[in-house]
Structures are given as structure tokens and as C-alpha cells.
C-alpha positions in Angstrom: -225.2 -44.6 -75.5 -229.0 -45.0 -73.9 -230.7 -42.1 -74.9 -232.0 -39.8 -72.9 -235.8 -38.2 -72.0 -235.4 -35.2 -73.1 -237.7 -32.0 -71.8 -237.8 -28.6 -73.2 -239.1 -25.4 -70.9 -242.2 -24.5 -72.4 -239.9 -20.4 -72.8 -237.5 -22.4 -74.4 -239.9 -23.1 -77.4 -241.2 -18.7 -77.0 -237.3 -17.9 -77.4 -236.5 -20.4 -80.5 -238.9 -18.9 -82.4 -237.6 -15.4 -82.2 -234.2 -16.7 -83.0 -233.0 -15.3 -86.2 -233.6 -17.6 -89.3 -229.3 -18.6 -89.9 -229.4 -19.8 -85.6 -233.1 -21.3 -85.2 -231.9 -24.6 -87.3 -228.8 -25.2 -84.9 -229.8 -24.6 -82.4 -233.3 -27.1 -82.8 -230.2 -29.9 -84.1 -228.4 -29.4 -81.5 -231.3 -29.2 -78.7 -232.6 -32.8 -80.3 -228.8 -33.9 -80.2 -228.6 -33.3 -76.7 -231.1 -36.1 -76.3 -228.3 -39.2 -77.6 -225.2 -36.9 -76.7 -226.3 -34.6 -73.8 -222.1 -33.8 -73.9 -221.6 -32.5 -76.9 -217.8 -31.5 -77.4 -218.5 -27.8 -77.9 -220.9 -27.8 -74.7 -219.1 -27.2 -70.9 -219.4 -28.3 -67.9 -221.8 -24.5 -66.5 -219.8 -23.2 -63.1 -222.5 -23.8 -60.4 -221.0 -22.6 -56.9 -223.7 -21.5 -54.7 -226.9 -22.5 -56.3 -228.8 -25.4 -54.7 -228.4 -27.7 -57.0 -229.3 -31.1 -57.2 -227.7 -33.8 -57.0 -226.7 -36.8 -59.5 -227.8 -33.6 -61.7 -224.6 -31.3 -64.2 -225.5 -28.4 -65.7 -224.0 -27.3 -68.7 -224.7 -24.9 -71.7 -223.6 -25.4 -74.5 -223.2 -22.2 -77.4 -224.1 -21.2 -80.8 -222.9 -18.1 -82.6 -224.3 -15.1 -79.8 -226.4 -18.1 -78.3 -226.2 -19.9 -75.5 -228.8 -22.8 -74.5 -228.6 -23.8 -70.5 -229.5 -27.2 -69.7 -229.4 -30.1 -66.9 -227.9 -33.4 -67.2 -228.9 -36.7 -64.8 -227.2 -39.4 -66.2 -229.0 -41.8 -63.1 -233.2 -40.7 -64.6 -231.7 -40.5 -68.2 -232.4 -37.1 -69.0 -231.7 -33.9 -70.8 -233.7 -30.4 -69.7 -233.6 -28.4 -71.4 -233.3 -24.8 -69.4 -233.0 -21.8 -71.7 -231.8 -20.1 -74.7 -230.0 -17.0 -74.0 -228.4 -13.8 -75.9 -224.9 -13.4 -74.8 -223.3 -11.2 -74.1 -224.4 -10.8 -71.2 -226.4 -13.6 -69.1 -225.0 -13.4 -66.1 -227.6 -16.5 -65.1 -229.2 -14.7 -61.8 -232.6 -16.8 -63.0 -231.0 -20.3 -62.9 -231.5 -20.5 -58.9 -235.6 -20.4 -60.2 -235.5 -22.4 -63.1 -233.5 -25.2 -61.2 -235.8 -24.7 -58.5 -238.0 -28.5 -60.6 -235.0 -30.8 -61.3 -235.5 -33.3 -59.0 
């Protein structure tokens, strides 16, 4: 697979600074690896029911310990966009509609 362009929301950089030390490096490596393989074995499609997701965009999530990386993949335009890092539980994706607004 061709290496995809990796886009990262500014909030993700900020959130990553405040992760526990043992998780911070794992999250960093996982995000970097998404450009090479956006569908890592531990990642899952994110249920986007009721969200206005642009065509050809797939929302996914990757769990690392109690943290979740939320990202979007567009194979046709060759990019991966990391949208958020959230602690779980709870994370009910209530802000996801706002985050996907700029994906087109």
C-alpha cells in the first residue's frame, strides 16, 4: 500500500502531551504507523450512524489501554486524519460531528 499523508488535528498534539508516560510513546508510534497501514489489526470501524460523513471517508478507532485514537481514512485521496485522543470510558463521540466537518 502507498504511504498516506498523515494529518493531525492540533488538539491531538496537545492531548498527547498529557498522556501518561507509558502510553504517550505507544500512541505516538501508533499514530505514525497509520500513514503506512490505516487499518491496523487492533483498529475498528467507528459506527457513524447519524453523522454526516463525507463519501469515501471511513471513520475508525484504535484503542491503546484506556485511551482511544479516533481517525478518518480516505483511500482515494490518500490521507489519514487523526481527529482526537480520548480517555475511555466515557467517550460517547458527542463532538464527532463537529470534528468531521472539515474532512471534505
